[in-house]
C-alpha positions in Angstrom: 0.0 0.1 0.1 1.3 3.5 -0.7 2.2 5.5 2.2 1.4 9.3 2.6 4.4 11.4 1.6 5.3 14.6 3.4 3.4 17.5 1.7 5.6 19.5 -0.5 3.5 22.2 -2.0 3.0 25.4 0.0 -0.4 26.7 -0.6 0.1 30.4 0.5 2.9 30.5 -2.1 5.1 33.1 -0.6 7.5 35.3 -3.0 6.5 33.6 -6.0 7.8 34.4 -9.2 5.2 36.1 -11.5 5.0 34.9 -15.1 3.5 37.1 -17.8 2.5 34.6 -20.5 -0.3 35.2 -23.0 -2.2 32.9 -25.3 -1.0 33.0 -29.0 -4.3 33.4 -30.0 -8.1 33.3 -29.3 -9.3 33.9 -25.6 -6.1 35.4 -23.6 -5.3 36.1 -20.0 -8.4 35.6 -18.2 -9.8 38.4 -15.6 -12.4 36.2 -13.7 -15.1 38.1 -11.8 -17.1 35.3 -10.6 -16.8 31.4 -11.3 -18.7 30.0 -8.6 -21.9 31.4 -9.0 -24.5 30.4 -11.1 -24.9 32.0 -14.4 -22.4 35.1 -13.7 -20.2 35.4 -17.1 -16.6 35.5 -17.1 -14.8 38.5 -19.0 -11.8 37.3 -20.9 -9.3 39.8 -22.7 -8.2 38.6 -25.8 -4.7 38.4 -27.1 -5.6 40.8 -29.8 -6.8 43.4 -27.2 -10.3 42.7 -28.0 -12.7 41.2 -25.5 -14.6 38.1 -25.5 -16.7 36.2 -22.8 -17.3 32.9 -21.8 -20.3 31.6 -19.4 -19.1 30.4 -16.0 -19.5 26.9 -15.3 -21.4 26.4 -12.1 -20.6 24.0 -9.0 -24.2 23.8 -7.9 -27.4 24.6 -9.2 -30.3 26.3 -7.0 -33.5 24.0 -6.6 -35.6 25.7 -9.2 -32.9 26.5 -11.6 -32.7 25.3 -14.9 -29.8 22.9 -16.3 -26.9 24.6 -17.5 -27.4 25.4 -21.0 -24.9 25.1 -23.9 -22.2 27.9 -24.6 -22.4 30.0 -27.7 -18.8 31.1 -27.1 -15.9 28.9 -28.2 -12.3 29.3 -27.1 -10.3 29.3 -30.5 -6.7 29.6 -29.0 -4.5 27.2 -27.3 -5.2 28.1 -23.6 -2.5 28.8 -20.6 -3.1 25.5 -19.0 -1.9 23.6 -22.2 0.7 25.8 -22.9 2.1 25.3 -19.3 1.9 21.4 -19.6 3.8 21.2 -22.9 1.3 18.7 -24.1 2.4 18.5 -27.9 5.8 16.9 -26.5 3.9 14.6 -24.3 1.3 13.5 -26.9 4.3 12.5 -28.9 4.6 9.4 -26.3 1.3 8.8 -25.0 -2.3 10.0 -25.4 -4.0 7.6 -22.9 -5.3 5.1 -25.3 -6.8 1.9 -23.4 -6.9 3.7 -20.1 -10.3 4.5 -18.5 -10.4 7.5 -16.1 -13.9 7.9 -13.9 -14.9 11.4 -13.0 -16.7 11.4 -9.3 -18.7 14.3 -9.5 -22.2 15.7 -10.9 -22.0 13.2 -14.0 -20.6 13.4 -17.4 -23.1 14.1 -20.2 -23.3 11.8 -23.1 -24.2 14.8 -25.4 -20.9 16.4 -25.1 -19.6 16.4 -28.7 -15.6 16.5 -27.6 -16.2 13.5 -25.7 -18.4 11.3 -28.0 -18.2 7.6 -28.1 -15.7 7.7 -25.4 -18.0 8.0 -22.3 -19.8 5.3 -19.9 -21.6 6.1 -17.1 -22.7 4.3 -13.9 -26.5 4.5 -13.5 -27.9 7.9 -14.3 -24.4 9.9 -14.3 -24.9 10.2 -18.0 -27.5 13.0 -17.1 -25.4 16.2 -16.3 -27.8 18.9 -15.2 -25.1 21.0 -13.4 -22.5 20.4 -16.3 -19.2 20.6 -13.8 -18.7 16.7 -14.1 -18.6 17.2 -17.9 -16.1 20.0 -17.6 -13.9 18.2 -15.4 -14.2 15.4 -17.8 -13.5 17.6 -20.6 -10.1 18.6 -18.9 -8.9 15.0 -18.9 -10.0 13.6 -22.1 -11.9 16.1 -24.7 -10.8 15.6 -28.1 -10.3 18.6 -30.5 -13.2 20.0 -32.4 -13.3 22.1 -35.3 -12.9 26.0 -34.6 -10.8 25.3 -31.6 -7.6 24.4 -30.3 -8.7 23.2 -27.1 -8.1 19.5 -26.0 -8.0 17.4 -22.9 -4.8 16.2 -21.5 -5.4 13.0 -22.7 -7.4 13.0 -25.7 -7.4 9.0 -26.1 -8.6 8.1 -22.9 -12.0 6.8 -21.9 -14.3 8.2 -19.4 -16.3 6.7 -16.9 -18.8 8.8 -15.6 -20.1 8.4 -11.8 -22.2 10.4 -9.7 -20.6 11.7 -6.2 -23.4 14.4 -6.1 -27.1 14.8 -6.3 -28.7 15.9 -9.4 -28.3 19.7 -7.9 -24.5 19.1 -7.6 -24.3 18.9 -3.8 -21.5 16.4 -3.0 -21.7 14.2 0.3 -19.2 11.7 1.8 -21.4 8.6 1.2 -22.2 9.6 -2.4 -18.2 10.3 -3.1 -17.4 7.1 -1.4 -19.8 5.1 -3.3 -18.7 6.7 -6.4 -14.9 5.7 -5.6 -16.0 2.3 -5.0 -18.2 2.1 -8.4 -15.3 3.5 -10.3 -12.7 0.9 -9.0 -15.3 -2.3 -9.9 -16.1 -1.0 -13.2 -12.4 -1.2 -14.1 -11.2 2.4 -13.9 -7.6 2.8 -13.4 -7.5 6.0 -12.6 -10.2 8.1 -10.2 -10.7 12.0 -10.4 -12.8 13.3 -7.8 -14.2 16.6 -8.0 -15.1 17.5 -4.3 -13.3 18.1 -1.2 -15.3 17.6 1.8 -14.7 18.6 5.5 -16.4 15.3 7.1 -16.5 11.8 5.9 -13.1 10.6 7.0 -13.9 7.3 7.8 -16.1 6.3 4.9 -13.6 7.9 2.3 -10.7 6.5 3.7 -12.4 3.3 3.6 -13.4 3.7 -0.5 -9.7 4.9 -1.3 -8.5 1.4 0.6 -10.6 -0.5 -1.8 -9.1 1.7 -4.6 -5.2 1.0 -3.3 -6.2 -2.8 -3.1 -7.0 -2.8 -6.7 -4.5 -0.7 -7.8 -6.4 1.9 -9.0 -5.0 5.7 -8.4 -7.3 8.3 -6.6 -6.6 12.0 -7.4 -8.6 14.7 -5.5 -8.3 18.3 -5.0 -6.8 19.4 -1.5 -9.5 22.1 -1.1 -12.9 22.9 -2.3 -13.1 25.2 -5.4 -15.4 27.9 -3.8 -13.7 30.6 -2.0 -14.2 31.0 1.6 -16.5 33.8 2.7 -15.1 36.2 5.3 -15.1 34.6 8.7 -15.2 31.2 7.3 -13.0 28.8 8.8 -11.2 26.4 6.9 -10.9 22.6 7.8 -7.8 21.4 8.7 -8.0 18.5 6.1 -10.2 17.7 3.2 -11.6 14.5 2.2 -10.8 12.2 0.3 -7.5 14.2 -0.5 -6.2 13.8 3.1 -6.8 9.8 2.7 -3.4 7.5 2.8 -3.2 6.6 -0.8 -4.5 9.7 -2.6 -2.6 12.1 -4.7 -3.6 15.3 -3.4 -3.4 18.4 -5.7 -3.9 22.0 -5.5 -4.7 24.3 -8.7 -2.5 27.5 -9.3 -3.3 30.2 -11.6 -1.0 31.5 -14.5 1.4 33.4 -12.3 2.0 29.8 -10.1 0.5 31.2 -6.9 -1.9 28.9 -5.3 -5.7 29.7 -5.8 -7.3 31.8 -3.0 -9.9 28.9 -2.7 -6.9 26.7 -1.8 -4.9 29.3 0.7 -5.0 28.3 4.3 -5.8 24.7 3.7 -3.5 21.5 4.4 -0.5 21.3 1.7 -0.7 19.2 -1.4 1.7 16.8 -3.4 1.2 18.4 -6.6 0.2 21.4 -8.3 -1.2 22.1 -11.6 -3.4 24.6 -13.4 -6.5 25.4 -11.9 -7.9 28.6 -12.9 -9.0 30.3 -15.0 -9.2 27.4 -17.2 -11.5 26.5 -20.0 -13.3 23.5 -20.7 -16.4 21.9 -22.2 -20.2 22.1 -21.3 -22.6 19.3 -21.0 -23.7 19.8 -24.7 -23.0 21.8 -27.5 -19.3 22.8 -29.0 -19.0 26.1 -26.8 -17.1 26.3 -24.0 -16.9 27.4 -20.3 -14.4 28.9 -17.9 -13.8 28.0 -14.2 -11.5 27.7 -11.7 -10.8 25.4 -8.5 -8.3 22.8 -7.3 -10.6 20.3 -9.0 -9.6 21.4 -12.5 -5.9 20.7 -11.1 -6.8 17.2 -10.2 -8.5 16.6 -13.4 -5.3 17.3 -15.1 -3.4 15.5 -12.7 -5.6 12.5 -13.5 -5.4 13.1 -17.2 -1.3 12.9 -16.7 -1.8 9.6 -14.7 -3.5 8.1 -17.7 -0.8 9.0 -20.1 2.0 7.3 -17.7 -0.3 4.0 -17.3 -1.1 3.7 -20.8 3.0 4.5 -21.7 3.7 1.9 -19.1 1.3 -0.5 -18.4 3.7 -2.2 -15.8 3.5 0.5 -13.3 1.3 0.2 -10.2 -1.1 3.0 -9.0 1.7 4.0 -6.3 4.4 4.0 -9.1 2.4 6.2 -11.0 1.9 8.8 -8.5 5.7 8.8 -7.5 6.4 9.2 -11.5 4.2 12.4 -11.3 5.5 13.5 -8.0 9.4 12.7 -8.7 9.2 14.8 -12.2 7.5 17.6 -11.0 9.1 21.2 -11.1 12.1 21.4 -9.1 12.4 23.3 -5.7 12.1 27.1 -5.6 8.7 26.9 -7.5 5.6 25.1 -6.5 5.8 21.2 -7.1 4.4 21.6 -11.0 2.8 18.9 -12.7 4.9 18.0 -15.8 3.5 15.3 -17.9 6.4 15.0 -20.3 9.1 14.8 -17.7 6.6 12.0 -15.9 6.6 10.0 -19.4 10.3 10.2 -20.1 11.5 9.4 -16.7 13.7 6.5 -16.4 12.6 4.0 -13.9 13.3 0.7 -12.4 10.2 -0.3 -14.2 11.5 0.3 -17.8 9.5 -0.2 -20.7 12.0 -2.0 -22.7 12.9 -5.4 -21.4 16.5 -6.2 -20.7 18.3 -8.1 -23.1 18.8 -11.8 -22.4 22.5 -12.7 -21.2 24.2 -14.5 -23.8 25.9 -17.9 -22.9 29.7 -17.8 -23.8 32.9 -19.7 -22.8 34.7 -17.8 -19.9 37.2 -15.5 -20.5 40.8 -17.1 -20.7 43.7 -14.9 -21.1 46.6 -16.2 -23.4 49.6 -17.4 -21.8 52.5 -14.5 -22.3 56.1 -15.3 -22.8 58.7 -14.1 -20.2 61.6 -14.2 -22.3 61.9 -10.5 -23.3 60.8 -9.9 -19.8 63.9 -11.8 -18.6 66.1 -10.3 -20.9 64.8 -6.5 -20.1 65.4 -7.5 -16.5 69.2 -8.3 -17.4 69.5 -5.1 -19.3 68.2 -3.0 -16.4 70.2 -4.3 -14.0 73.5 -4.0 -15.9 72.8 -0.4 -16.3 72.0 0.3 -12.8 75.3 -1.2 -12.0 77.0 1.1 -14.6 75.5 4.1 -13.0 76.8 3.0 -9.6 80.4 2.7 -10.9 80.4 6.0 -12.6 79.1 7.8 -9.5 81.5 6.3 -7.3 84.6 7.0 -9.8 83.2 10.5 -9.8 83.6 10.7 -6.0 86.7 8.7 -5.7 89.1 10.2 -8.4 88.8 14.0 -7.3 89.7 13.0 -3.6 92.8 11.1 -4.9 94.0 13.6 -7.1 93.9 16.0 -4.0 96.1 13.7 -2.0 98.7 13.7 -4.9 97.6 10.5 -6.4 99.3 10.2 -10.0 98.6 8.0 -12.7 100.9 5.2 -13.2 
């Protein structure tokens, strides 16, 4: 069983170096006015200096609120999140083929064009009235559609939609725990949980243990997506992220700083793009905008799918270690790096070791010592000659001084 590791990501992110990237085209650096309230539009400054807007993806719906409609706006360009993850390099190695990622949230719509043909659901999870579960699934596995450069991190992976909330998007520990168990029993190799709950330690720890025992990696946000209101107290830990065996993730913005919704919460093992991010809705080809650590967990779950597709022999724990050990070095937040995770050399290499070749023991030839003996004789003679010359040089001058004469 994978043991919990010492957290490595400081959520307050003090002294973080700011980055000033902009998207190359389409929707650019986003200034979000509200993303958690229902139906509030999010304004976005385009790279060409113009202005466009994308509707905000709600977390929950009021009791009498209509289901989230399709968006009429499309983000054409590559998003900052896609750029920061260097996905074109990672996709040369893996796109998540053959791996199923479960999304435990408000459901995953079967009508989302970017996910068409790759979604199966448990029970009524194919109906996503809120749309947030479909948004999360799109960050993981959306395929590119006409008129946009947006894609999920693992565009060839399959998605299993599982409910972890009621039809209005309100989660509970019982629903999330049941969703994790259902995802494991239905064959998912990675589970992306969209909720962070202040209670439910026992139920969710037991559900995660079930996943660990079946070699399934659970990825969860370290904090809720909604920003705390003034005077609200944050929990010491949120579940299931705090459970042993879970890969906990915090969302960061384009500047690398942790999202306000996560500041003050427990630390996490990884950081990933959390907001504002672009994603698909429950119907139509348009896009929405949202922010939160659930988005970061989705990107991380998608990266886990890339790794498990590329190296099927890795266990869930080894996959989590690959993602954390290949993250950005100390000095910044431990940022998710899918390409580094895929290209990291580990003990479980994809290439099998070459079989040893049987051969005769190596025997050195017997060398003749004749030349060696001659060389030793010559060396000895030369040494004697040197000694005689030195002795003569010392004796003759003294003899002359005493009046020695030649005979």
